[in-house]
N, C-alpha and C positions, 0 to 999 in steps of 0.2 A: 226490334224485338224479334221479329220473324220474316221470312221470305217464302211465300207459298205460290204454287200454282193457282190460278184462278178457279174458284169452286163455288157452288151455290151456297147461300146463306145458311147456316145451321138453324133449323127451325126451332130449336131449344133456346136460342138465344133471342131476347125481345127486341124487335126492330126499334130504332129511334122513333120517338113519338113526333118529331117535327121534321127534320131533314130527311130525305129518302136515303136509303142505303145505295151502294154502288150498283148492285143488281137491280134495284128498282129504278135507277137512272138509266138503266139499259148498258151499263158498262161492263158488258160481259164478253167472254171469248177473248180474254186477255192472255199474253203470254205468261206473265207472271204479275203477281200483286205483292209488293215489297212494303210491309206495313210497319210503321213505327220503328224503323231501323236507328240504331244508335248513330251518334255523331261520326265516330271513327269509319263504321261501315259504309255510311253515306258518303264519306270523303273518297273512300276505296272505289265505290261504285262510280262516282262522278269522273274520277280519274281515268279508271280502267275503260270507261265508255267514251273516253276522249273529249269529255265536256270541258275540260279545263286543264290546268297545270299546277304544280306545287311550287309555291314561292319560297325563297330562302328562309323566311320567317317561320314556315310551316303552314301558313295560310294557303288556301286553295283559290287560284285566280280563274276568272272566267270573262269571256267577251260576249257582250249582248248584240253584236252586229250593228245593224243601221239604227237601232231604236236603243239609245243609251240614256233615255229619260222617259218619263210618262208620256202617254199619248192622250192627252185630255179630250181631243176632238173625236176621239174613237170609243169614248165611254158612253154608255146608255144606260138608261133604267127602264125596264119593261113597264109599260103604262097598263095597270089593271085595276079593279075596283077597290082592292083592299088597301092600296096605298096612294093612289093618285091624287086624292084631295089634300094630302099634307105635303107633297112634294113640291118644291120650289123649281117649276119646270123653266127651261131656258138653254142658255148657252152651256151652262155648266151641267145641269141635269136634262139631257136630251132624252126624249121618249122614243121608245121602239116598241112595235107591236109584238104581243105574245107569239103570234105564229112565226115572226121571224127569228125569236129566240129558239123556238121548238124546232125549226128547220136547221138552224146552226147546231143545235145540241145533237141532232140526228147526224149531222156531218161529222161532228167531233167524235162520236160513238163509233162511226165507220172508221175513221182515222186512227183510233186508238185500238181497234180490234186486232188482235195478233201482236201487240206490243207490250213491253213492261211498262207498268205504272207504279208510282211511289205514293203512299198514302201516309199522311202525318195527321194524328189526331192531336188538337191543339186548344187552348184555351186563350181568349181575349179578354183581360181583365183580372187584376190581381186581387179584387173584392170578390168573394165567393157569392155575395148577393147580387152582383151585376155582371158576373162574367158571362161570356158568351162561348159555348163549346162549337169548335170549327173544324171540320174535316177538309184537309187540303189534299187534292189529288193531282198528281203531276206526272208528266211524261219525261221530265228531266230530273235526275238524282239531285242535281245541284239546287234546284228549286225546292225539293223536300228539305234539304240541308237549310237552305235560307228559312224556311217556314219553321224548322226546328229552332233555329237561332233567335228568330225574331218574335214569335209567339210563345207562350208559356207552356212548357212541357208538363203534362199530367204525371203524377206519380203512378206507381203500379197499381195501387188500389183505385185510383181515378181511372186508369184505362181500362180496368176491368168492368167498370159501370159507365163507361162513356157512351154519351148519346147525343151525336151532333145536332145542333139546332140550325146551322147553315153548312153548305158544302162549297168549297171552291175548286173548280176544275181548271187547270192551266195546262193548255195544249200548245206551247208556242212554236211547234213546228207545222201546225196547221195554219194555212194561210187562206183567208176568206177571199172570196170572189164577189166584189161589191155589185156587180151587175147581177148576180144570180142570188146573193145572200142579203142584199139589202143594207150593207155596211157602207161606211165612208171609204174604207181602204181595206188592205188584207188584215189589218189589226182590229181586234174587238174586245172591249170590256163591257160585259153586260151584267147588271144587277137585276135579280128577280125576287122580290119580296114575297110574291105568292108562292113560288117554288122553293123559296129559302135557297137560291143558288147564286153563284157568280160563276161566269163563264168567260174565260180569258184565251185568246188565240193570237197568233201571228207576231208576238213579241216576247224575246227573251229577257227583258228587263223586269227583275224580280220585285222590284218596287211596287208594280201593279197589284200583286198579291197583297202586300203590306196595305197599301191604300185603300183597296177594295174593302177590306175587313173594317178599316177605320170608318168607311163610308157607312157600312152597315150599322155601325154602332152610333154614328151621328143620327141615324134615323131612330133607333130603337132606345137609347139611354134618356133622351129628353121626355120621353113617355113616362119615365119613372121618376122625373124630377132630377135627374142627374145630368150635369154639364159635361158633354165631351169636348175635349180641348186639345187643339194642336200646339202643344207646348211641352217643354222639357221642366223637370222639377228637381229640386234638391232640398236638403233639409240640413240644418245646422245642429250642434251638439246640445243647444238649448231648444231643440225642437222647433225652430223657426223655419217654416216652409216658403220657399220662393219658387215662382213660377215663371218662365221664360216663354213668351209667345212670339212666333215669328215663322215666315215661310223659309224654305229651303235656302241655305246660304247665308242667313242673317246672323247665324252664331248660337242657335238653341244647343246644339251637342256640345260645342266647344266651350260655351260659357257656363254650362251646367256641370261639366265634368271637372270639378275642382277637388283637389286632394285634401282641402280643409273642411269640406262638407260631404255629405253622403248623398249619392245619386239615387233618386226614386225611379227616374226614367228619362230618356232623352227625346221623346217626340211626341207621344200621344198618352192622354190622362184623362180621367173621369174625376168629377168634384161632386160628391154625394152629401148627404147630411152629416156623414161619419167623417168627411175629409177627402183627401186627394189619393187616388190610386193609378197606379200605372196599368195602361192596356195592355202593354207588350211584355215579354220576356227578355228582351235584346235591344240592341242599338243599331242604327243604320247610319253611319257617320260618313260625311263627306270627307275625302282624304286627299283632294288636290292640294298639292304644296304641303302636305302634312308635315309638321316639324316637331322633332322630339323634344325640343326645349320649351315650346309655347304650348304644345298639347301632349304632354307626356302620358296622361291616362290613355287616350285614344291610340297613340303610338304603340304602347305597350300591350294593347288589345289585338294587334295583328300578328296573330300567332295560330296554331293549329286549331282547325274547326271554323276559324273566321272565313267568311265568304267575301272575296274581292270582286268587284265589278269594274272592268275597263281600267284596271290599274296596270300599266305597262311594266313588264319585268325585264331586266337585263338579259339577253338571250344566253349568256354564259354562265352568269352567277346566280340568276333568278331573283336578285335583289330588287325590291320594289322601287321603281322610279316615280316618286310621288310628285315631282314637279313636271312631269310628262303629261301634257295635256293633248297629245296628238290624236287620241281617240275621243276624249271628251272632257270637259271641265267637271262633269258629274261624275267622277271616280267615287265609288263608295266601298265601305267595310260593313259587313253585316256579323255581329258577334254577339254572344250571350252577355247580358248585363253583368253577370258574375265576373267577367273579364276586367271590369273596372274595380280596383282594389276596395274603394269605400262605398260600394253599392248597399242599398237598403234591401235586405233578402225577401222582406214581406211584400215589397213593392207598394206599401201603403204609409200614409203619414197623416198629420192633422190638417187643419185648414190653413191656407196660405196666410202669410202676414204682409208679404210684399209680391207684387205682380209687376213684371217687366215686359213691355212691349217692345220687340226689336224690330228695327227697320234698317234698310240699307239704301240710304237717300243718294241716289245717283246725281242729283242736282247739286250737292254739296251746301244746302242751305239750311237744312234743320238742325237745331242744337243737338250735340251729341248727347246731352242728358236734360231730361225735363221732369219736373214733378207734375202730375196730372191731378186735377181735381175729379170728383166722380163724374161729372158731366164730360170732361174731357177724356176721361177713360173710356166712357161709352162710345163718344165720338170716334176715338182712334181705333177702338176695337172694331167697330162697324167699318171704318175706312180701311184699315189693314193695309196701309201703303207700305210698299217696299219697292226694290228694284230687282227683278228676276235676273239671276245670274245664267249666262249662256251655259247651255247643256242640261240644265235641269229639266227642261221641256224640250221636244222637238219644235222646231220652227222659230226658235229664238236666233238672233244674230250673234255677232262676235261681242257685242257691247250689251251691258246690262240694259234692261228695258222697264221704265217706270211702269208700275201696275198698282191696282187697288184690288185687294182680295179681302173680302169681308170675313171678319173673325179670324184674320191671319191664316185662313185655310179654307178659302171658299171653293176650291176644286173637290173638295171633300164632304162639304155640307150639303145634305140632302134637303133639309128643312130651310124656310125663309131665314135669312140672317138676323132678322128681328127676334126670331124665337130664341136663339142662342144669346143674343144680346140682353134679352130680357133676364134670362137666367143668370148671366154675368152680374147684372145690375143688382138683382135680389141678393146674391151671394156676397158682393162687395159690401152692401149695406148692412147684411147680417153679421159679417165677420170683421168689418172695419179694416181691410187690407188696403195698403198704401199702393198707389200706382204710378209707374214711372214710364217714360218713352225713351229708349236708348237707341242712338243711331250709330251703326257700325259702318256706315257708308264713307262718304268722301269729305275732306277737309281741304280749304284753300282753293276750291274751285270744284266744277263737276267733273264727271268721268271723262278722262282723256286730258284734264287740265291740272286737277288737284291730284291728291293721293288719298288712299284708305286710310281711316283712323288707326294708328297702330294698335294691334291687340293688347300689349301692355296697358296702354291707356284706358282702353275699353274695361280690361279686368279691374283696373283700379277704380273706375267708376262703379262698377258692380260691387265691389269690395266695400266701397263708401255707403252704397245703398243698404247693404246687408248688416253692416255694423252700426247704422243709425248714425254715421258721422256727418251727415248733412242736416241734421235736424236744426242746428244753430247757423247754418251757412246763410250768407245773404243771397237773395235771389233778384233776378232781373227778368222782366216781362218782355218778350219779343213782340215788336209792334206789329208785325205781319201775322205770325201765326198764333199770337196769344199764350205762347207756351212759357212758363216760368223756369228758367234755368239757373242753376247754381253759378254765382260768380267765381267760387273757387272750389276745388275738390283735391283732396290729398292725391298727389302723384300725378296730376293732370296739368299740363301748362294752360294757363288762363287763356292764351289765344286760341286753343282748340275749342275751349267751353264757349267762346263768343265766335260763331261761325262767320260773321260779318267782317271781323277784324282779321281772319285768316285769308281773306280774298286780296290781291294786290289791288284790284279796282272795285270799290265799295258800290258803285253804281251798277256794275255788272252783276254782283251779289243782289243788288235790289232787284233787277229786272229778272233773274233767275228765281228769286223767292216769289216775287208776284206771279210768275208764271205757275210755279207749284201750288201756290195757294189757290189759284184759279181752278187748276185740276181737282184739287181737294174738293172745292164748292160744286164743281160740275159733277163730280162723282157722287156727292151726298145727297143729291137731289133725288135720287132713286129710292132713298128710305122716307117715304111719305107719312108713316104713321109714327114716327118717333116723338118724344117729348120735345117741346121747342127749346127747353134749356139745354138739350143734348145737341140740337142742330146748331144752336148759337155758340157752342164751345169750340168750334172750328175756326179756321181763318176767316175774317169778314172783309167784305169788299171795302176798299178805299173811299 
């Protein structure tokens, strides 16, 4: 919209009634404040400032340096009276003192003094009843472009009366001093519910901005009876809504981007009494080994305005080298949802009829497809089993690592997992949705011996679920995990549906399956207040 030198707030304009203005935050003495710039101008600024380069497709490509994924160990929540009783404190939600936050904020103010900043006024939540106005303040033009693409851009009338309820300040070029600042490293992601602020520094990885806002909503929405969900969502021509839960790398974005259905959103949603709504206005797709044939919608979205992170470009042609993982496996593309041809403009739809939990099983023992009872759905939602793919977070090795992430998104869940599970259970019962567990991991052996289940077979399973083609299919019950798997599915070899038969040595399968079942049981012991029927819905000891 405009680019102006920093100046005092116009006293005739009402100050936001919740979040503080930039001047009230002490962000004064700036060289220039670039506010709500258009997509094209932000691209120009980012390239002119040397932040990135233009790809052959017209997308803008950026490198994030040593931090090519989230830094969960550097994320803290300010411990203060208004929120501390509700937060699930621990390894995920680490506490930090208010005075530590205040000192770091002072240092960030000094760092930004005399520099350009980019301000984007955005909305999180397509449902006007539940949306959160968020002001994102960045020192990098590319981060402002990212925020513009990932969140919902207000219209002119909305901007005229915009009143932020939270402010995110991203200063990646400021590095913390752990000895002086009380942080773990030079990186920090600090959430302050009392100040209605998020303070980010030391990392260029733009995903920290996105996930911090999601964390805010994971605290705020349940207070209103709305379930925040780390899932993608689409809807068919008959109005049938499907949800795809899963951590990064399990296929949420890929499987929900289907040309035969309409995309509501690819990563974060709310489920209210009125139905499902997208929290975001864009998509943040993994694009390592992106293939035009298997993922045509995502491939077609890599064009002007799209933000590429850590995608290697050919030095002469600037063509994207999607198979090149030399920087990271966690290469990303951030683009507006309207770049997907069959998106839902309103970002809203009715109540889901089918819910699919995605897992990437590195052991190669879970059935590729299982129909879940209500109790099993609750069990696997709380378990959130998957295998983290290298590069999604710092500190992971070259191989996937088995993990349990409650609600398929524990790194972003601020409240106790049981609180979200209770919301899911009530909504499943109320709306009678089917629940399925879909394994996109390994078959014929674990990681390093077997192979990933081919994407066309996974798509065929999703098609069968959504079409109701498995209603009359015969099912078999897995003796170790208690899961009911279909014996046949259109377009899928029966040997893939039965994981044990895909192994060359059945006894090795049995040993691996028993090991994973034990890990499930060990993990679930932390959920002490759940219904006994839910606790009994997982794998049982022999």
